[in-house]
C-alpha angles and dihedrals in degrees: 000000000000127000113255094233089069098039105082129111134197114235124173088342094305125112113223135156115283120233118241090249091055092051090048092048089051090050095050091049093051092047090051092050094049101033096226129141116275096245093052088044090057093052098042094041092052090055090048095046092051090049094048103035103037095055089045090054093049091047095047089048091049094048090049092049091052092046089052092048088051093049088054089047090049088051095054089044093052092049092049091050090043088232106162092184094052089047091049091050089057097058132072114240091255098043122142137191130202108198130200093258089061095253113140117204114198123195131021093273094052093048091051093047093045090044094052091044097051092044089054094046102045101030114188132117119285130210133174119198107197111214103175138021115194125184109215099175137353105298097006125097137170119217117193122191150157110263117200130180114193130184093030115181104276094029133275134070141258123229114200142155122237133196120198126192111206125190124198115228135168089286094047135254119355133175112253098175144003128199117187118194134188113218112257116246114261114252122214112259116242 
């Protein structure tokens, strides 16, 4: 009955599709407040809903993306400063990390331990440039980025790709998983 673009509701800071019943209830409430006919109310309210809810959806998505990018930057900063407590605060309790060497760190304490150990052994300056953030479900996002370590012990640098899965909890966005990958060598075409 109503176009999808205008039938979203904001619940607990999350934008999600509104049910037909929620849209009808909103229209009835607006009609009662403004004492206009139901036909005119539907038209006017749909305009109002689309003006209110769509910008809210865009703003929430933008603020979530900014928050996710901030978590990734905090992760890089915490690694650079070798701050185990700051690293720990960024991860969910059941987080895991699969690194380019094949080591699979399971649980927040293992992630922190392994992260600190690899930062100490390799040295260098780390940077992650997030190139995309995608929301795969309410409260779940994937951030992909270029991961570079320059000035590694022994010289040189490493260029990798990283994918972080983040989950939003009551305390904000946290990293639930990290996958670091080395680019595959190119193979000659046949």
